[in-house]
C-alpha positions in Angstrom: -7.1 -81.8 85.4 -7.8 -83.9 82.2 -11.4 -82.8 82.3 -10.5 -79.1 82.3 -8.0 -79.7 79.4 -10.7 -81.6 77.4 -13.2 -78.8 77.9 -10.7 -76.2 76.9 -9.9 -78.1 73.7 -13.6 -78.5 72.9 -14.1 -74.7 73.4 -11.1 -73.9 71.2 -12.4 -76.3 68.5 -15.8 -74.6 68.7 -14.3 -71.2 68.3 -12.2 -72.4 65.4 -15.2 -73.8 63.6 -17.2 -70.6 64.2 -14.2 -68.5 63.0 -14.2 -70.5 59.8 -17.8 -70.2 58.9 -18.1 -69.2 55.3 -15.5 -71.8 54.2 -16.4 -75.0 52.4 -17.2 -77.5 55.2 -17.1 -81.3 54.8 -20.9 -81.4 54.6 -21.0 -78.7 52.0 -18.3 -80.4 49.9 -20.2 -83.7 50.0 -23.3 -81.9 48.7 -21.4 -80.2 46.0 -19.7 -83.4 44.9 -22.9 -85.4 44.9 -24.7 -82.8 42.7 -22.5 -83.9 39.7 -24.2 -87.0 38.3 -21.5 -87.9 35.8 -24.0 -88.8 33.2 -23.0 -90.2 29.8 -23.8 -86.7 28.3 -21.5 -85.1 30.9 -18.7 -87.5 30.0 -19.1 -86.7 26.3 -19.0 -83.0 26.9 -16.0 -83.4 29.2 -14.1 -85.4 26.6 -14.9 -82.8 23.9 -13.9 -79.8 26.0 -10.7 -81.6 27.1 -9.3 -81.4 23.5 -11.2 -78.6 21.8 -11.6 -74.8 22.0 -14.7 -74.2 24.0 -15.8 -71.5 21.6 -15.8 -74.0 18.7 -18.1 -76.3 20.7 -20.4 -73.4 21.7 -20.7 -72.1 18.2 -24.5 -71.7 17.6 -25.2 -73.8 14.5 -28.7 -72.2 14.2 -27.0 -68.9 13.7 -24.8 -70.0 10.8 -27.0 -68.8 7.9 -25.4 -66.8 5.1 -23.9 -63.5 6.1 -25.9 -60.5 4.9 -23.3 -58.0 3.6 -25.6 -55.5 1.9 -26.1 -52.1 3.5 -28.5 -49.3 2.6 -26.0 -46.6 3.8 -22.3 -47.1 3.4 -19.2 -44.8 3.4 -16.4 -46.4 1.5 -12.7 -46.0 2.0 -9.7 -47.5 0.3 -7.3 -49.9 2.0 -7.6 -51.9 5.2 -5.0 -51.0 7.8 -3.3 -53.4 10.2 -2.2 -52.5 13.7 -0.3 -55.8 13.9 0.6 -56.9 17.5 0.0 -53.5 19.1 -2.6 -51.8 21.2 -3.0 -48.9 18.8 -6.6 -49.5 17.6 -7.5 -46.0 18.9 -4.9 -44.4 16.8 -5.6 -46.4 13.6 -9.3 -45.6 14.0 -8.9 -41.9 14.5 -6.5 -41.6 11.6 -8.8 -43.8 9.4 -11.7 -41.4 10.1 -9.6 -38.5 8.8 -8.1 -40.3 5.8 -11.5 -41.4 4.5 -12.5 -37.7 4.3 -9.2 -36.8 2.6 -9.5 -39.5 0.0 -13.0 -38.3 -0.9 -12.0 -34.7 -0.9 -9.0 -35.0 -3.2 -10.1 -38.1 -5.1 -7.0 -39.9 -4.1 -6.2 -43.5 -5.0 -5.4 -44.2 -1.4 -3.9 -42.5 1.7 -2.6 -43.7 5.0 -1.3 -41.4 7.7 1.8 -42.6 9.6 0.8 -44.3 12.7 4.4 -44.6 13.8 4.8 -40.8 13.7 1.8 -40.1 15.9 2.6 -43.0 18.2 6.1 -41.6 18.8 4.8 -38.4 20.1 2.0 -40.2 22.0 4.6 -42.2 24.0 6.7 -39.1 24.7 3.7 -37.1 25.9 2.4 -40.0 28.0 5.8 -40.3 29.6 5.6 -36.6 30.6 2.0 -37.0 31.8 3.2 -39.8 34.2 6.3 -37.9 35.4 4.4 -34.7 36.0 1.6 -36.6 37.7 4.2 -38.2 40.0 5.5 -34.7 40.9 2.0 -33.4 41.5 1.3 -36.2 44.0 4.7 -36.6 45.5 3.7 -35.6 48.9 1.0 -38.2 49.0 1.9 -41.7 50.4 2.6 -44.5 48.0 -0.6 -46.1 49.2 -2.6 -43.2 47.9 -4.9 -44.6 45.2 -3.9 -42.0 42.5 -0.2 -42.6 43.2 -0.8 -46.3 43.1 -2.6 -46.0 39.8 0.2 -43.9 38.3 2.9 -46.4 39.1 0.7 -49.3 37.9 0.1 -47.5 34.6 3.2 -45.4 33.7 2.8 -46.0 30.0 0.6 -48.0 27.6 0.1 -48.3 23.9 -3.7 -48.1 24.3 -5.8 -45.0 24.3 -9.0 -43.3 23.0 -9.9 -40.7 20.5 -8.8 -38.2 23.2 -5.3 -39.2 22.3 -5.8 -38.7 18.6 -7.0 -35.2 19.2 -4.3 -34.4 21.8 -1.4 -35.7 19.7 -2.5 -34.8 16.1 -3.5 -31.2 17.1 0.0 -30.6 18.6 2.3 -32.5 16.2 0.4 -32.7 13.0 0.4 -35.6 10.5 2.7 -37.2 8.0 2.0 -39.8 5.3 3.0 -43.3 6.1 5.7 -43.4 3.5 7.5 -40.6 5.2 7.7 -42.4 8.6 6.8 -46.1 8.0 6.2 -48.8 10.6 9.0 -50.6 12.4 9.1 -53.8 14.2 8.7 -52.0 17.5 5.7 -49.9 16.3 4.0 -53.1 15.2 5.1 -55.0 18.3 4.8 -52.4 21.0 4.7 -54.3 24.2 8.5 -54.7 24.7 9.4 -51.1 24.0 6.5 -49.7 26.1 7.4 -52.1 28.9 11.0 -51.0 29.0 10.1 -47.3 28.9 7.6 -47.9 31.6 10.1 -49.6 33.8 12.5 -46.7 33.4 9.7 -44.2 34.1 8.9 -46.0 37.4 12.5 -45.6 38.4 12.4 -42.0 37.5 9.2 -41.6 39.3 10.7 -42.7 42.6 13.5 -40.3 42.1 11.2 -37.4 41.5 9.1 -38.2 44.5 12.2 -38.2 46.7 13.3 -34.8 45.2 10.0 -33.2 45.9 9.8 -34.6 49.4 13.4 -33.3 50.2 12.3 -29.8 49.0 14.4 -29.5 45.9 13.9 -26.3 43.9 11.0 -26.5 41.4 13.2 -25.4 38.5 15.8 -28.1 39.3 13.1 -30.7 39.3 11.8 -29.5 36.0 15.3 -29.6 34.6 15.8 -33.2 35.8 12.4 -34.2 34.4 13.6 -32.8 31.0 16.7 -35.0 31.2 14.6 -38.0 31.9 12.5 -37.3 28.8 15.6 -37.0 26.8 16.3 -40.6 27.6 12.8 -41.6 26.7 13.2 -39.7 23.4 16.4 -41.6 22.6 14.7 -44.9 23.2 11.8 -43.9 21.0 14.1 -42.8 18.2 16.1 -46.1 18.3 12.8 -48.0 18.1 10.7 -45.9 15.8 13.0 -43.5 13.9 13.4 -39.8 13.9 10.1 -37.9 13.4 10.4 -35.7 10.2 10.0 -32.0 10.5 9.5 -31.4 6.7 9.0 -33.6 3.7 7.8 -33.8 0.1 4.5 -35.5 -0.7 3.6 -36.6 -4.3 -0.2 -36.3 -4.7 -1.7 -38.6 -7.2 -5.0 -38.8 -9.0 -7.5 -41.6 -8.7 -5.6 -43.6 -11.4 -2.3 -43.3 -9.5 -0.8 -40.7 -11.8 1.3 -38.0 -10.2 -0.5 -34.6 -10.0 1.8 -32.4 -7.9 4.8 -32.6 -5.5 3.9 -30.7 -2.4 6.4 -29.6 0.3 5.0 -29.9 3.8 5.6 -29.7 7.5 3.5 -32.0 9.7 1.2 -29.2 10.6 0.7 -28.0 7.0 -0.1 -31.6 6.0 -2.6 -31.8 8.9 -4.2 -28.6 7.7 -4.6 -29.8 4.1 -5.3 -33.6 4.6 -6.4 -34.0 8.2 -8.6 -32.0 10.5 -6.9 -29.2 12.6 -10.1 -28.8 14.7 -10.1 -32.2 16.4 -10.2 -30.6 19.8 -13.3 -28.4 19.1 -15.3 -30.0 16.3 -15.8 -33.4 17.9 -17.6 -34.7 21.0 -17.8 -38.1 22.6 -21.0 -39.7 23.7 -21.3 -43.0 25.6 -23.9 -45.5 26.6 -23.3 -46.6 30.2 -26.6 -47.7 31.8 -24.8 -48.0 35.2 -24.8 -44.2 35.4 -27.4 -41.5 35.0 -28.2 -40.5 31.5 -28.1 -36.9 30.2 -25.2 -36.1 32.4 -21.7 -34.9 31.5 -18.7 -37.0 32.8 -15.0 -36.4 33.0 -12.4 -39.0 33.8 -9.2 -38.0 35.5 -6.0 -38.5 33.4 -8.2 -39.2 30.4 -5.8 -37.3 28.2 -2.5 -38.1 26.4 -0.8 -34.8 27.2 -0.3 -33.2 30.6 -1.1 -29.8 29.0 -4.2 -31.3 27.3 -7.7 -31.4 28.8 -9.5 -34.4 30.1 -12.2 -35.2 27.6 -15.8 -35.0 28.6 -18.5 -37.6 27.8 -22.3 -37.2 27.7 -24.1 -40.4 28.7 -27.1 -41.1 26.5 -29.6 -43.9 25.8 -28.3 -46.1 23.0 -31.3 -45.2 20.7 -30.3 -41.5 20.7 -26.7 -42.4 19.9 -27.9 -44.4 16.9 -29.9 -41.5 15.6 -26.8 -39.3 15.5 -24.7 -42.1 14.0 -27.2 -42.6 11.2 -27.3 -38.8 10.5 -23.5 -38.9 10.2 -23.5 -41.9 7.8 -26.2 -40.4 5.7 -23.9 -37.4 5.2 -21.0 -39.7 4.1 -19.1 -39.2 7.4 -17.4 -42.1 9.2 -17.1 -42.1 13.0 -14.7 -43.3 15.8 -16.6 -46.2 17.4 -15.5 -48.2 20.4 -17.0 -51.3 22.0 -16.3 -54.6 23.6 -15.7 -57.3 21.0 -17.2 -60.3 22.8 -19.4 -62.7 20.9 -17.3 -62.3 17.8 -17.4 -65.0 15.2 -13.9 -64.1 13.8 -14.2 -66.5 10.8 -17.2 -64.7 9.4 -16.5 -61.3 10.9 -19.9 -61.2 12.7 -20.7 -59.7 16.1 -23.9 -61.2 17.2 -25.3 -62.0 20.7 -26.4 -65.4 19.3 -23.1 -66.5 17.9 -22.2 -68.7 20.9 -24.3 -70.8 23.3 -22.0 -71.4 26.3 -25.0 -72.0 28.6 -26.3 -75.0 26.8 -22.8 -76.6 26.6 -22.1 -76.0 30.3 -25.6 -76.5 31.6 -26.2 -73.1 33.1 -27.1 -69.5 32.1 -25.1 -66.3 31.8 -27.7 -63.7 32.6 -26.1 -60.3 33.4 -27.4 -57.3 31.5 -25.2 -54.5 30.2 -25.4 -52.5 33.4 -24.4 -55.5 35.5 -21.5 -56.4 33.2 -20.1 -52.8 33.5 -20.5 -52.8 37.3 -18.6 -56.1 37.6 -15.9 -55.2 35.1 -17.1 -58.0 32.8 -17.5 -55.7 29.8 -15.9 -52.4 28.9 -14.8 -50.3 25.9 -12.0 -52.5 24.7 -11.5 -51.9 21.0 -11.9 -49.0 18.6 -13.0 -49.3 15.0 -14.4 -47.0 12.3 -18.2 -47.0 12.0 -18.9 -46.9 8.3 -22.3 -48.4 7.4 -25.8 -49.1 8.6 -28.6 -51.1 7.1 -32.1 -49.6 7.7 -35.5 -51.3 7.5 -38.5 -49.8 5.7 -39.2 -47.7 8.9 -35.7 -46.3 9.0 -34.7 -48.5 12.0 -31.2 -50.1 12.0 -31.0 -53.8 11.4 -27.2 -54.1 11.3 -24.0 -52.1 11.3 -20.5 -52.4 9.8 -17.1 -51.1 11.0 -13.7 -51.0 9.3 -11.3 -52.8 11.5 -7.5 -52.5 11.8 -6.6 -56.2 12.0 -5.6 -56.5 8.3 -7.5 -57.3 5.1 -7.6 -61.0 5.8 -9.5 -60.7 9.1 -13.2 -60.8 9.5 -15.2 -59.9 6.4 -12.6 -58.5 4.1 -11.1 -56.5 7.0 -14.5 -55.4 8.4 -16.8 -56.6 11.1 -20.6 -56.7 10.8 -22.7 -56.4 13.9 -26.4 -56.9 14.6 -28.4 -54.1 16.1 -29.0 -56.2 19.2 -25.3 -56.6 19.6 -24.8 -52.9 19.2 -27.2 -52.3 22.0 -25.3 -54.6 24.4 -21.7 -53.9 23.6 -21.4 -50.4 22.1 -19.8 -47.9 24.5 -18.4 -44.8 22.8 -19.0 -42.8 19.7 -17.2 -39.7 18.5 -19.2 -37.4 16.3 -18.7 -34.1 14.6 -20.8 -31.5 16.5 -23.0 -30.8 13.4 -24.6 -34.2 13.8 -25.3 -33.7 17.5 -28.6 -32.1 18.6 -28.4 -28.9 20.5 -30.0 -30.4 23.6 -27.0 -32.8 23.8 -24.4 -30.1 23.1 -25.9 -28.1 25.9 -25.2 -30.9 28.3 -21.5 -30.6 27.6 -21.8 -27.1 29.1 -22.6 -28.7 32.5 -19.9 -29.0 35.1 -18.9 -32.6 34.5 -19.1 -35.3 37.1 -15.4 -36.1 37.7 -14.6 -39.8 37.8 -11.2 -41.3 39.0 -8.7 -42.7 36.5 -9.4 -46.2 37.6 -13.1 -46.0 36.6 -14.2 -48.8 34.3 -15.0 -46.3 31.5 -11.4 -45.1 31.4 -10.1 -48.5 30.0 -8.0 -47.6 27.0 -9.0 -49.2 23.7 -6.4 -51.6 22.3 
């Protein structure tokens, strides 16, 4: 009897060991532990890392030569903006592109469009986008990937140029002094989080109403009531959006020239660009996907009644040619990228800024395609592309963007990037169609490849 029990136990143990293959066995653990030699150099590194930011220890001293701030082509503006503790880089960047043109056109001493005004309508429109998306998918199970994505992302303060075009074209623009920033506009997370929480509650209610067969008009009426609550929260946090106002236009010396009466739409027509939806296109460099194809991302819009923006995927060298053509014509661009490898003290984006490999005794060898595929790199931050430095053959050596982190950040509020860094971490560029070759514009006529909302390229810039 004991023999049978022993054999049974051994068999069970064998099965357990087989079932756990792939785990860290004792033998494997011993090998892993013995691989660490605990040399004096290792001890010194361990001591240093234990009390210091690893980025400081990895700063490549061989790359600390003086920062070259001269550019052969540069489009100036006036006044660095500051998004503060918010994810509105996309909005600041889009508005900065327009304000630079207005300053040049009217020879203004400065101009800043109200980010709080546009953000107000952005948050209301995104709330409706979520609620209507929930209604449209109400008969799908909660485990459906689109439904799941909606409830995970009911509202955010991030976005892309798509949002600038959607919101500004519908609601117009106002100068900053007419609707200034508030604490909640500069610190958006708490407000957006609370609205998002309420939206999730409303979303569950709407799903239940649809599933019970409630009349469509009653559902629409209930959704309107929900948006009234969102509107009230926005007003309490951001203020009441103006419907008309006076604007004192000044000359370059700051002297008053004329007092103009405006609505947001008339101000857009004079000082902004009312053709944002038709005069601009977005190109991207995503080596993980086929080039010369048009792509569309589901829910890549800020209004339900808007249109998902389309992207044409191109080799980075072709994107550079269009960017240079735009800058040569004194036109800035909406530019988005990752911001990894940033030396924030100098305001330099360079692939050689940090040497983590030498510090840690390994290598980090993924290329751009692999980083995208593994969600290691994506379009995370929008800035205004404003300068390029060309060599004697007309090839770019470095680029500069106007950032929205305040005048004290980086290089006087700007970031300078090497051309090698541009190749690796640039993702999106928005251009006026006149700087885009016909062969590229023709690609936008293709039926786009539709990608899901959770695709890595959707990631909103913050």
